[in-house]
N, C-alpha and C positions, 0 to 999 in steps of 0.2 A: 729598701735601704733608707737610712737617715742621711740626708744630704746637708752639708754646711756650705755657705757661700759667703766669702769675704771680699768686699769691694763692689758697691752698687752704683758705680758711676755710669758714664755714657754707654759703655758696652756691657759692663757687668750687670747693671740693673736690668738690661733687656734680656741677657742670657738667663739670669735668675728668674725673670718674669716668665719665661717659657716653662721653667720647672714648676712654679706655683700655679700657673694657668693649667698645667696638665696634672695637677693633683699630687705632686710629690711632697714628701715629708721634708720640709725645708726650714733650716735655721740660718739666719743672716746676721752679718756684722758689717758695720760701716761707721766711719767717724762722723758722718752727717746723720743726726738723729731723725731728720725728716724723711730721709730715704728709708731708714729702718722702720719708722712708723707706718709708712705707706705699705711696706711688705707685710707687716703685722696685721694691718687692716684687711689685707687680702688673704690672710690665713697662715702666714709664716710665723715661726717663733724667732725670738731674738736672743743673742748671747752678749755677755758683758766683756768678753775677750776672745781672742783667737784661740787661746788655750782651751776655753770652755767649748768652743765649737769642735775642736779636735777630740776632746774627751767624749762629747755626746754623739758625734756623727760618724758614720762609716766611711763616707766620702767627703773630702774637704776641697773645695775650689777656692783658688785665689785669683782675682782679676784686678790688678792694681796698676797705677800709672807709670811705674818705673822699676828697674831692677832693685834699686835701693829700697824702695817702699816694700817690695816683696821680701827682700832679705830681712828687713826689720820685723815684718809681721811673722815671718817664720822663726826668727832666732831670738826675739825678745823674751824677757823673763816670763811673760804671759802669752807667748806666741804659740804657733801651731806645733813646733817641735816639742814644746814642754807638755803638750797634751796628747800627741799622737801615739798610737800603740800598735803592736803587731796585727797584721791583717787589714789595716785601714789603707786608704788610697788618697794621696794628695795629687791634685791636678792643677797645674799652673797655667792659667788661661791668658796671662799678661803677655804683651810683646816684650820679651826680655832677652838678655844676653845668653847665648847657648852655653858658655863656660860657667856662668853663674847658676843656671838651672841644673847643670850637671853637679856642681858643688853642693847646692842645697839638696839635690836628689840623693847624693851619697849620704847625707845626714839623715834623710828620711829612711833610707835603707837600713842604716845603723839602728833605727828604732823598730825594725821589723815590718815597716810599712812599705807601700809601693808608690814610687813617684811616676807621674805622667806629665810630660811636656806637651801642653795642649792649647796652643793659640788658635784664634779664629780669623777668618778672612771673608770679606764680602760686604762690609759696610754696616753702619748702625741700623739702617732700615731693615736689613735682612736679619740682624740679630734680634730685632723686635718681634719677628714673626716665626722664629724657629727655623728659618730657611738659610742661615749662614753656613759656610763651610768650616769644618773643624779638622785640624791636623793633630795627630797624637803620636808622640815619640815615647816609646816604652816597650817593655817586653810583651809578648803576645798574651800572656796570662792576664796582665793588668788590663790590656786593651779589651779582651773579651769580657772582662768583668764590668767595665764601665761603658761598653758600647750601647747597651740599652738606655743609659742615661744620656749619652752624647747624641743619640738619634732623636731624643726629645728636643734638644737644644739646637741641633743643626740638621740641615737637609742632607749634606754630603760629609761623610766622616772618612778620613784617610789615615791609615796606619803608616807612618813615615819611616819607622825603623827605631833605632836606639834613642835613648834619652838625649835631648839636645838637637836631634835632627829636625824636629818640628819648629823649634825656635829659629834655626838656621833658615828653613824654607819660608818662615813667616817674614823675616827681615828681607829676604830676597824678593818676595812678592810686594812688600810695602815699598821697597826701593823702586821696583818697576812702576808702581803707582805714582811715586813721587816724580820720577823722570817724565812720565807722560803728563802729569799735571803741569809741570814747568813747560813742557813742549806745547801743550794746549794753550797755555797762557800766551805764548808767542804766536801760535797759529791763529787763535781767535782775534788777537789784537791786529795782526797783519790783515786779516779778512775785514775787520772793521775799518781800518785806515784806508784800505783799497776800495771802500765803498760797497762791500758786499752786504746783502740783506742777511742779518745774523741768523734768522730762522732757516734760511736756505743753506747758509754755511754749516749750521748744525746738522741738517739732514744730509748734506753732501758728505761730510766727514763720516757720519754714521753709516752711510751706504758704501763707504770706500774701504780700501785696505788700511787706511789710517785709523779705523774705528777701534775702540777699546771699551772695557768696562768703565774706566775712568771718564771717558768722553760721555758715555750714555748716562752717567750719574752726575759727576761734578760739573760738567759743562752746562747742565740744565740749571743748577743753582747759581752758577756764574752768570748765565744769561738772564736769569730772573733778577739778579742783583742782591739777593739775600746772602749768597755765598755760604749758606748754612748746610754743611754736610755732617755736622756733629763731631768735627775733628778740628783740632787747633794747630797752629804753626809750631808750638813748642813740642807737641807730640810727633809731628813730622820730623822735626830736627832730631828728636831722640831716636826715632826709628831708622832714619837714614844714617845717623851717626853709629848706631849699632851695626848696620851693614858694613859701613866703612871700617869699623874696628875688627869685625870678623875677618874681613879681607886682609887687613894689616897684619893680624896675628898669623895668617896663613902665608904671608909674604907675597900677596897678589897685588901687582901695581895697577890700581884703578885710575881712571881719568874722569869719568862722569860723577862718581859718588862724591869726591871732594867738592866738586862744583855745586852739587845739590845741597851739601852741607852749608856752603857759603851763601847760596841763594836764600835758603830758609832762615839762616841766622840774620841775614840782612832784612828779611821780611819781619822777623821778630823785633828788630831794632826800630824799624820804621813804623810798624802798626801795632806792636805789642805781642807778647808770647801767646796770649789767649785769643788772638784774632783767628777767625775761621781760616783754615788752610787754603781753600780755593781763592781767597783774597790775595794770594801771591800774585795774581794777575794785576793787582793795583800797581806793582812796580812798573809794568808795561803801560798801563793806563796813564800813570803820572808822567812817564817819560814822553808819551805821545799826545798827552792832553786830550784823551778820549774816554768815554765810558762804554765798555763792551757789554751791551744789553740786547736782548731779543724781546719777543712778545709772547705772552701766554705760557711761559715756563713755570714750573712749580717752585715754591719758596724752599721746600725741603723734599727729600725723597721719601716716598712711601712704597713699600714692597707690594707689587701687584700679583705676586706668586702665592697661590693659596697655601696655607700652612698644611703640611703633611708630615707623617713620620719619616725620619731620615733613614739612610742606609749607608753601609760601608762601600766606599769606592775601592773596587778591587783593581789593582794595577796590573794590566795585561803584560804578559811576556812579549818580548820583541817580535817573536814569530807570530803573535796574534794580531799584529797591526796589518 
């Protein structure tokens, strides 16, 4: 299959990197010419427009920073919809709004192509090694067609159901990460103010019922001081805002989500929208006049899981538990 990939940023560049590293026939497109040049040097081809990618490729991935950016790339005069044709497959890997992905998906179907709602979860360090998890919302025919490609990019691939279901689950999981990051900011700061050794505090939380993926990754770069997880406050605001909007449309009265929106908007105003998201702890550090640091923690996360071909996660029936 000829694969096209649009969007070579923090996550997209790493996902596309797994494809080129594994010998796929890859054509790329990004507004940053340096990103494109890097992929061309590694063996990829480049395209001058999203339309050209859709015309030349069998499978077209988009991985972009916002729903608005994706809609533009899809619907512009030289966009994907202008070049896509029957039998081709579009996969949306961005964290986006489930209603918008269903709207664009309907336009893709009108062209005789198949849409796949296809976000990822697990952090940039796992995207870099092909060990990230991938959700896929689509019909089974489309899923079976793209599964061999998705298992190159991700270790665990889950068919979530209809178009839009994967994006819903993605904002749910990102919301949970946001809540725990905010909670960890408070927990680590309390530990510091109370005189705890922060290396001991980290290990105690890790060994307890309070542990989480967020603690095992983001707490490390917090305690290092780099706060570099490859994700920024504006992106967290976007993601938790999407979760809040999904709930509002469904008439669900949330309590924590609006608070998370306010906390990260405040973080953006204080430290800038492109500040690394773990630096939300600075709100606590500033209020308590402390620096929450440990010793020997890494400046950024590196995946220590060996790269291996992925597999479909089969959801067991309740009776199988």
